[in-house]
N, C-alpha and C positions, 0 to 999 in steps of 0.2 A: 493550354493543359488540358492533358490527357486525366482519362479519369484513372488510371494507373498511377500517375502524381498527386493527385485529390488524394488516393484510399490511402497511399503510404503515407501523407501528412497528416492525417488523422490516426491512423493506426500510433505514428509517432509521437505527434502532442496533443490530442483529443482525447483520444484513451489512458492515458495516464491522467489526467488532471479528472475525469469522472472514477474515475476509479479509487483515486485518492479522497477526493469528495465521499463519496459511497462511504470509504472505509469509517472516515471521521464523523462520518453520520453515524455508523453501524454500533461503533465503537461509545460512541455519544449516549447512544440507545441502552445499551448493555450497561453503561458504566451504572446509571440514572436509576435502572431499573435491577437492581445487585445488590446483595449485602456486602460483608465487609469483606468475608472470604472468594467470594463471586469478585471481586474488585481486586484484590490481592493475586488472582488465578489471571484477571484478565494482564494488572501490568507486569504478571512474568513474563506469559506470551506474547507482548508487548515487546519487552525485555528483548527474549528472545529471537523475534521477527526482526529487529534491529539489526544485531548483532550479526543473525542471516544475511540480512539486504546488506550489509556493511561488509563483510567476506566476502562477498558473493562480487560484488562491485569492485572492491582492490582485485579479487581474481580477474575479474573480467577484462580489468585495467594495466593488468601484467601480462597476460596472458595475448 
């Protein structure tokens, strides 16, 4: 296995897992340290991010 194949597999598999774990930890941290207005803003932001992510996934699948 060459370095290129190893680095490519790291970018495809390990990096998204690390980003997901960091995002969950960050959201959990900010959720516990915010007021009810802050929690509402976090929830709205997550819903918007989810809709954008689903839309982008559908667009990339059918493009």
